[in-house]
C-alpha positions as CSV (number, residue, x, y, z in Angstrom):
1,M,-23.5,63.4,12.0
2,K,-23.5,62.3,8.2
3,K,-22.3,59.3,7.6
4,K,-18.9,58.9,5.7
5,H,-19.7,55.9,4.4
6,R,-22.8,54.2,2.3
7,I,-22.6,50.2,1.9
8,E,-23.0,49.4,-2.2
9,E,-24.0,46.1,-3.1
10,D,-22.9,43.7,-6.2
11,S,-23.2,40.2,-7.2
12,L,-20.1,39.4,-4.7
13,G,-21.9,41.2,-2.0
14,S,-21.5,44.5,-0.2
15,I,-18.8,47.1,0.4
16,K,-18.4,50.3,1.8
17,V,-18.3,53.6,-0.3
18,D,-17.3,57.2,0.4
19,S,-20.6,58.9,0.9
20,K,-19.6,61.8,-0.9
21,K,-18.8,59.6,-4.0
22,L,-21.3,58.5,-6.8
23,W,-19.6,55.3,-8.0
24,G,-20.6,51.9,-6.8
25,A,-19.5,48.6,-5.7
26,Q,-17.7,47.3,-8.7
27,T,-15.8,50.8,-9.1
28,Q,-14.9,50.6,-5.3
29,R,-13.4,46.7,-6.2
30,S,-11.3,48.0,-8.8
31,L,-9.9,51.1,-6.7
32,T,-8.9,48.2,-4.1
33,N,-7.9,45.5,-6.8
34,F,-6.4,47.6,-9.3
35,N,-4.1,50.4,-7.4
36,I,-1.5,50.3,-9.6
37,G,0.6,53.1,-11.1
38,S,-0.9,57.1,-11.0
39,E,-2.1,57.2,-14.8
40,K,-5.8,57.1,-14.7
41,M,-8.4,56.9,-17.2
42,P,-8.4,60.2,-19.4
43,D,-11.0,62.8,-19.2
44,Q,-11.7,62.2,-22.8
45,I,-12.7,58.6,-22.5
46,I,-14.9,59.9,-19.4
47,V,-16.6,62.3,-21.8
48,S,-16.7,59.7,-24.7
49,L,-18.8,57.6,-21.8
50,G,-20.9,60.6,-21.5
51,Y,-22.0,60.6,-25.2
52,Q,-22.0,56.8,-25.9
53,K,-24.4,56.4,-22.7
54,K,-26.8,59.3,-23.9
55,A,-26.8,57.9,-27.4
56,A,-27.8,54.3,-25.7
57,A,-30.5,56.0,-23.5
58,I,-32.2,57.7,-26.4
59,T,-32.1,54.5,-28.6
60,N,-33.7,52.5,-25.8
61,M,-36.0,55.2,-25.2
62,Q,-37.3,55.3,-28.8
63,I,-37.6,51.6,-29.5
64,G,-39.6,51.4,-26.2
65,K,-37.4,49.8,-23.7
66,L,-36.7,52.6,-21.4
67,D,-39.2,55.1,-19.9
68,N,-39.0,58.3,-20.3
69,K,-38.8,59.5,-16.6
70,K,-35.5,57.2,-16.0
71,G,-34.1,58.1,-19.7
72,K,-34.5,61.8,-19.1
73,A,-32.4,61.4,-15.7
74,I,-30.0,59.3,-17.2
75,I,-30.0,62.2,-20.4
76,K,-29.2,64.9,-17.7
77,T,-26.5,62.8,-15.7
78,C,-24.7,62.4,-19.2
79,D,-25.0,65.9,-20.3
80,E,-23.1,66.4,-16.7
81,I,-20.5,63.9,-17.6
82,I,-20.2,65.7,-21.1
83,K,-19.6,69.2,-19.3
84,G,-17.0,67.7,-17.4
85,K,-19.0,67.8,-13.9
86,L,-18.3,64.4,-12.6
87,F,-15.0,63.7,-13.3
88,Q,-14.5,63.2,-9.7
89,H,-16.4,60.2,-9.4
90,F,-14.0,58.2,-11.8
91,P,-11.1,57.4,-10.1
92,L,-9.9,54.2,-11.9
93,F,-6.6,53.5,-13.6
94,I,-5.7,52.0,-16.5
95,W,-4.2,48.9,-15.1
96,Q,-7.4,47.4,-14.8
97,T,-9.4,44.5,-16.7
98,G,-8.6,44.7,-20.2
99,S,-11.8,45.0,-21.6
100,G,-12.4,48.4,-19.6
101,T,-15.0,46.8,-18.1
102,Q,-14.6,48.3,-14.4
103,T,-14.7,51.9,-16.4
104,N,-17.9,50.7,-18.0
105,M,-19.4,50.0,-14.7
106,N,-18.0,53.1,-13.1
107,A,-19.7,55.2,-15.9
108,N,-22.9,53.0,-15.1
109,E,-22.8,53.3,-11.2
110,V,-22.4,57.0,-11.6
111,I,-25.1,57.3,-14.1
112,S,-27.2,55.0,-11.9
113,N,-26.5,57.3,-8.7
114,R,-26.9,60.7,-10.1
115,S,-29.6,59.9,-11.6
116,I,-31.4,58.5,-8.5
117,Q,-30.3,61.7,-7.0
118,I,-32.2,63.6,-9.7
119,L,-35.1,61.6,-8.9
120,K,-35.0,62.4,-5.4
121,G,-34.2,58.6,-4.9
122,K,-31.8,56.9,-2.5
123,I,-28.3,56.8,-3.8
124,G,-26.9,53.0,-3.8
125,A,-30.5,51.3,-4.2
126,K,-30.2,50.8,-7.8
127,N,-34.0,51.9,-7.5
128,P,-35.6,53.3,-9.7
129,I,-32.4,53.2,-11.7
130,H,-30.1,50.1,-12.1
131,P,-26.9,50.1,-13.5
132,N,-26.9,47.0,-15.4
133,D,-30.7,47.1,-15.9
134,H,-31.2,50.8,-17.3
135,V,-27.7,52.4,-17.8
136,N,-26.5,49.6,-19.6
137,M,-29.5,48.3,-21.3
138,S,-28.6,47.0,-24.7
139,Q,-25.1,47.2,-24.0
140,S,-21.9,45.2,-23.5
141,S,-18.6,46.7,-22.2
142,N,-17.2,45.0,-25.0
143,D,-19.0,47.2,-27.6
144,V,-18.8,50.0,-25.3
145,F,-15.2,50.4,-24.8
146,P,-14.2,50.1,-28.3
147,T,-17.0,52.5,-28.9
148,I,-15.8,55.1,-26.8
149,M,-12.1,54.6,-27.8
150,H,-13.1,55.6,-31.5
151,I,-15.1,58.5,-30.0
152,A,-12.5,60.0,-28.0
153,S,-9.9,59.5,-30.8
154,V,-11.8,61.3,-33.4
155,L,-13.2,64.0,-31.1
156,D,-9.5,64.6,-30.1
157,I,-7.9,64.6,-33.7
158,K,-10.8,67.1,-35.0
159,R,-10.9,69.3,-32.1
160,K,-7.2,69.7,-31.2
161,L,-4.5,67.7,-33.0
162,I,-5.6,69.0,-37.0
163,P,-6.0,72.4,-35.9
164,S,-2.3,72.4,-34.3
165,I,-1.3,70.6,-37.6
166,N,-3.1,73.3,-39.6
167,L,-1.2,75.9,-37.8
168,L,2.1,74.3,-38.2
169,I,1.7,74.2,-42.3
170,K,0.6,77.6,-42.5
171,T,3.4,78.8,-40.5
172,F,5.8,77.0,-42.4
173,E,4.0,78.5,-45.6
174,K,4.9,81.7,-44.4
175,K,8.2,81.3,-44.0
176,E,8.5,79.6,-47.6
177,N,7.1,82.9,-48.8
178,E,9.5,85.0,-46.4
179,F,12.5,82.7,-47.2
180,K,12.0,82.4,-51.0
181,K,15.0,84.7,-52.5
182,I,17.5,83.7,-49.6
183,I,20.2,81.1,-51.8
184,K,21.9,78.9,-49.3
185,I,24.2,75.8,-49.9
186,G,22.1,72.6,-49.5
187,R,23.3,69.8,-47.8
188,T,23.7,66.1,-48.2
189,H,25.2,63.5,-45.8
190,T,25.7,66.8,-43.6
191,Q,28.2,67.9,-46.5
192,D,27.7,70.6,-48.8
193,A,26.0,70.1,-51.9
194,T,24.4,72.3,-54.5
195,P,22.3,75.6,-53.8
196,L,18.9,75.9,-53.1
197,T,16.7,78.4,-51.7
198,L,15.9,78.3,-47.9
199,G,12.0,78.7,-48.9
200,Q,12.7,75.5,-50.8
201,V,13.8,73.9,-47.5
202,F,11.0,75.3,-45.8
203,S,8.9,73.9,-48.5
204,S,9.9,70.6,-48.1
205,Y,9.0,70.6,-44.4
206,K,5.5,72.1,-45.2
207,E,4.9,69.1,-47.5
208,Q,6.0,66.4,-45.1
209,I,3.6,67.8,-42.6
210,I,0.9,68.0,-44.9
211,K,1.3,64.4,-46.2
212,N,1.2,63.4,-42.5
213,K,-2.4,65.3,-41.6
214,N,-3.8,63.2,-44.8
215,K,-2.8,60.2,-43.4
216,I,-4.5,61.0,-40.3
217,T,-7.4,62.1,-41.9
218,Y,-7.8,59.0,-43.7
219,T,-7.8,57.1,-40.8
220,L,-10.8,59.3,-39.1
221,D,-13.0,57.2,-41.7
222,E,-12.2,54.2,-40.4
223,L,-12.9,55.5,-36.9
224,M,-16.2,56.6,-37.8
225,F,-17.1,52.6,-38.0
226,I,-18.3,51.6,-34.1
227,A,-18.7,48.7,-32.7
228,Q,-21.9,49.9,-30.5
229,G,-24.6,47.0,-31.0
230,G,-22.3,44.0,-31.1
231,T,-22.7,43.4,-27.1
232,A,-20.3,40.9,-25.9
233,V,-18.8,39.1,-28.9
234,G,-20.6,40.6,-31.8
235,T,-23.4,38.8,-32.3
236,G,-25.9,41.5,-30.9
237,L,-27.0,39.3,-28.1
238,N,-29.5,41.3,-26.1
239,A,-29.6,44.2,-28.2
240,P,-33.0,45.0,-30.1
241,K,-32.7,44.9,-33.8
242,N,-31.5,47.8,-35.6
243,F,-30.1,49.2,-32.0
244,D,-26.8,49.8,-33.7
245,K,-28.2,52.2,-36.6
246,K,-30.5,53.9,-34.4
247,F,-27.7,54.4,-31.8
248,C,-25.2,55.6,-34.5
249,E,-27.8,58.4,-35.6
250,N,-28.1,59.6,-32.1
251,L,-24.8,59.7,-31.4
252,S,-23.8,61.5,-34.8
253,K,-26.4,64.5,-33.8
254,L,-25.1,64.5,-30.2
255,T,-21.1,64.6,-31.6
256,K,-21.9,66.5,-34.9
257,L,-19.7,63.4,-36.2
258,K,-21.3,60.9,-38.8
259,F,-20.7,57.3,-37.0
260,K,-22.0,54.6,-38.7
261,P,-21.9,50.6,-37.5
262,T,-19.2,48.5,-38.1
263,K,-19.3,46.1,-40.7
264,N,-18.4,43.3,-39.0
265,K,-18.7,43.9,-35.2
266,F,-16.6,40.6,-34.3
267,E,-13.7,42.3,-36.1
268,S,-14.6,45.6,-34.1
269,I,-14.3,43.5,-30.5
270,A,-11.5,41.2,-31.2
271,A,-9.1,43.7,-32.9
272,H,-8.1,47.7,-32.6
273,D,-6.6,47.1,-36.3
274,S,-7.8,50.7,-37.2
275,L,-6.9,52.2,-33.8
276,V,-3.1,50.8,-34.5
277,H,-3.1,52.5,-38.0
278,L,-3.9,55.4,-36.2
279,S,-1.2,55.1,-33.7
280,A,0.8,53.9,-37.0
281,C,0.2,57.6,-38.7
282,L,1.0,59.5,-35.2
283,N,4.4,57.5,-35.6
284,N,5.2,58.7,-39.1
285,L,4.4,62.2,-37.8
286,S,6.7,61.9,-35.3
287,V,9.4,60.7,-37.8
288,S,8.6,63.8,-40.1
289,L,8.8,66.3,-37.2
290,L,12.0,65.0,-35.5
291,K,13.6,65.2,-39.1
292,I,12.7,68.6,-39.3
293,C,13.6,69.6,-35.9
294,N,17.0,68.2,-36.1
295,D,17.6,69.9,-39.4
296,L,16.3,73.5,-37.6
297,R,18.1,73.0,-35.0
298,M,21.5,72.2,-36.7
299,L,21.3,75.0,-38.9
300,S,20.5,77.5,-36.1
301,S,23.6,75.7,-34.2
302,G,26.2,78.4,-33.3
303,P,25.7,81.2,-32.8
304,R,29.5,81.6,-33.7
305,S,30.4,78.2,-33.7
306,G,28.2,76.4,-35.6
307,I,26.2,76.6,-38.9
308,G,24.4,79.8,-37.7
309,E,22.0,80.4,-40.7
310,L,18.9,80.4,-38.6
311,I,18.5,82.5,-35.5
312,L,16.1,81.3,-32.8
313,P,13.8,83.1,-30.6
314,V,15.0,83.8,-27.4
315,N,12.3,83.1,-25.3
316,E,13.8,82.2,-22.2
317,P,17.7,81.7,-20.5
318,G,19.7,78.5,-21.6
319,S,22.1,78.0,-18.9
320,S,22.1,78.3,-15.3
321,I,26.1,78.7,-15.7
322,M,26.6,80.3,-18.9
323,P,25.4,83.6,-19.3
324,G,23.5,84.7,-22.4
325,K,23.1,81.1,-23.7
326,V,20.2,80.7,-26.2
327,N,18.9,76.9,-26.4
328,P,16.6,75.4,-29.1
329,T,14.2,74.6,-26.1
330,H,10.8,74.4,-27.8
331,I,12.5,72.4,-30.6
332,E,13.9,70.0,-28.2
333,A,10.3,69.6,-26.4
334,L,9.0,68.7,-29.4
335,T,11.5,66.1,-30.1
336,M,11.0,64.6,-26.7
337,V,7.3,64.5,-27.8
338,C,8.2,62.4,-30.8
339,V,10.2,59.7,-29.1
340,Q,7.2,59.6,-26.4
341,V,5.0,59.0,-29.2
342,M,7.3,56.3,-30.8
343,G,7.3,54.5,-27.7
344,N,3.7,54.8,-27.2
345,H,3.2,53.4,-30.8
346,S,5.3,50.4,-29.8
347,T,2.9,49.9,-27.1
348,V,0.1,50.2,-29.1
349,T,1.3,48.2,-32.0
350,F,1.9,45.1,-29.7
351,A,-1.3,45.4,-27.6
352,G,-3.0,45.6,-30.5
353,S,-1.7,41.8,-31.8
354,Q,-2.9,40.5,-28.6
355,G,-6.3,40.0,-29.2
356,H,-7.6,36.6,-28.1
357,F,-10.4,34.7,-29.6
358,E,-13.3,36.9,-29.6
359,L,-11.5,39.8,-27.3
360,N,-8.6,42.4,-27.5
361,A,-8.2,42.3,-23.9
362,F,-5.8,45.4,-24.0
363,K,-8.2,47.8,-24.8
364,P,-7.4,50.5,-22.0
365,V,-3.6,50.6,-22.5
366,I,-4.1,50.7,-26.4
367,I,-6.2,54.2,-26.1
368,Y,-4.4,55.6,-23.0
369,N,-1.4,55.9,-25.4
370,I,-3.0,57.1,-28.3
371,L,-4.9,59.7,-26.4
372,Q,-1.7,60.8,-24.7
373,S,0.0,60.8,-28.4
374,I,-2.5,63.0,-29.7
375,N,-2.5,65.6,-26.7
376,L,1.2,65.8,-26.6
377,F,1.3,66.5,-30.3
378,S,-1.7,68.5,-30.0
379,D,0.1,70.9,-27.6
380,S,3.8,71.0,-28.3
381,I,3.0,71.4,-32.2
382,N,1.0,74.4,-31.2
383,L,3.4,76.1,-28.9
384,F,6.6,75.4,-31.4
385,S,4.4,77.1,-34.2
386,I,3.9,80.1,-31.9
387,K,6.8,80.4,-29.5
388,C,9.7,79.3,-32.1
389,L,8.8,78.6,-36.1
390,T,7.0,82.2,-36.3
391,K,10.0,84.1,-34.6
392,M,12.9,82.3,-36.3
393,K,14.9,84.5,-38.5
394,A,17.2,83.9,-41.3
395,N,20.9,85.0,-40.6
396,K,21.5,86.2,-44.6
397,K,25.3,87.1,-43.3
398,N,26.2,83.5,-42.4
399,I,24.1,82.2,-45.3
400,L,26.0,84.1,-48.1
401,K,29.5,83.3,-46.2
402,N,28.6,79.3,-46.3
403,L,27.1,79.6,-49.9
404,R,30.4,81.9,-50.9
405,E,33.1,79.5,-49.7
406,S,31.2,76.5,-50.7
407,L,33.1,73.7,-53.1
408,M,30.2,71.9,-54.5
409,L,29.6,74.9,-56.6
410,V,32.0,73.7,-59.2
411,T,29.1,71.1,-60.2
412,A,27.6,73.7,-62.6
413,L,31.6,73.4,-64.2
414,S,31.1,69.8,-64.8
415,P,29.0,70.2,-68.5
416,K,31.5,72.8,-69.7
417,I,34.8,70.9,-68.5
418,G,33.9,67.7,-67.6
419,Y,33.5,65.9,-63.9
420,D,37.0,64.8,-63.6
421,N,38.4,68.5,-64.4
422,A,35.6,69.9,-62.2
423,S,36.8,67.6,-59.6
424,K,40.6,68.6,-59.8
425,I,39.7,72.4,-59.4
426,A,37.5,71.5,-56.0
427,Q,40.4,69.5,-54.5
428,E,43.2,72.3,-55.6
429,A,41.1,74.8,-53.9
430,H,40.6,72.8,-50.9
431,K,44.2,71.7,-50.9
432,K,45.3,75.3,-51.0
433,N,42.4,77.1,-49.2
434,I,41.8,79.1,-52.1
435,S,38.4,79.9,-53.9
436,L,37.1,77.8,-56.9
437,K,37.4,80.6,-59.3
438,K,41.1,81.2,-58.3
439,A,41.7,77.8,-58.8
440,C,39.9,77.2,-62.3
441,L,41.9,80.6,-63.2
442,E,45.4,79.0,-62.1
443,M,44.4,75.5,-63.9
444,G,43.7,77.7,-67.1
445,F,40.2,75.7,-67.6
446,L,38.4,78.8,-68.2
447,S,38.4,82.4,-68.6
448,P,37.3,84.7,-65.1
449,K,34.2,85.6,-67.6
450,E,33.5,81.8,-68.5
451,F,33.7,80.9,-65.0
452,D,31.1,84.1,-63.6
453,K,28.6,82.9,-66.1
454,L,28.6,79.4,-65.1
455,V,29.0,79.7,-61.2
456,D,25.7,81.8,-60.8
457,P,23.9,80.5,-57.5
458,K,20.9,82.2,-58.9
459,K,21.2,79.7,-62.1
460,M,21.7,76.6,-59.8
461,I,18.0,76.4,-58.0
């Protein structure tokens, strides 16, 4: 009968580990000591560790520190991690050491044991491949974890978030063109204002998202600079000369992205300002999307007792008690994501400010919140564009009714009869519940022909 446990050892002694698992003693201790909550280290972090450890192994082989047999086994294991084949061997929680050391050691132990397995050795023996001496060669958790924080963020932004944002921009542009000839009443302070086209409204939304995309893209330039090579405090102790440059060259080839050594490794280990900046840009996207979503749900309110200028697609029943009700569900989902991202940014902001001396020890919570924000936005923006925005229609009947009844069309009369007289017309029309034209004619300010010539919404946009 196969043993259910094996004995793994570290500097504190021996400990039992499930025989089916590839992790070692330090991972097992972390599971026991930090069984906090349900938030596990994200898969993106594990994949990024695969890239980081592979690039380190290649670099150590190139400079002659790691022999080819060991290096190739490590690389093969890293490829399995990158492909997601070993996720079940990464069980640790976010709430652990603030440097991410336990997750780094989780990777070192898994890669060590799996590589030993590939070489037909005994798991847990640390021979011929040791988790610290070989897998973690020329590295420290203090430069590994900041590096994978950047790798994970950049990969998720490029592969998921930017494509979702591009789809949203494209969809707003389509609506801008679709609605460009529909004149509607504008609103400021939630009150009637002068007219504009519905297309112009959607052009505003499009421009907000374009500017947000540009801000997020700009942060990628900062995130391409990584801490690898700084080791424990930024001095590069135990890392060979030019390890950082060769590592970045190898990492860039693996990811097809252009990573570079950070100019000051002390800063990139002690602080995470570039990640706080990214979080701020995601927060800014939340601000824009909340504004846009609130506009859309108010403009689509009704269908008979609200503004009702937009018609939402019917995706699912809106109520368990009110038959036929349609709710702005995809808008609501996206706005809840926005609120969550704002909360995440508060966490990242405070965590970013808590670097003490040569190390920021809030790394796991920073990257957990950032990756959650990126992934929530990627999914919700994509679904909002496809399920809601694309199918949204203009209610031309209500738009025309609201336009004709607005008192603010009187603004066009001011240059001819003066602000005060135009105000009198608006007040008279509102008081008697009559049209602007009738009030103007009754008060004798203009002839019918003069009024019609001046109060033409097409000339006001």
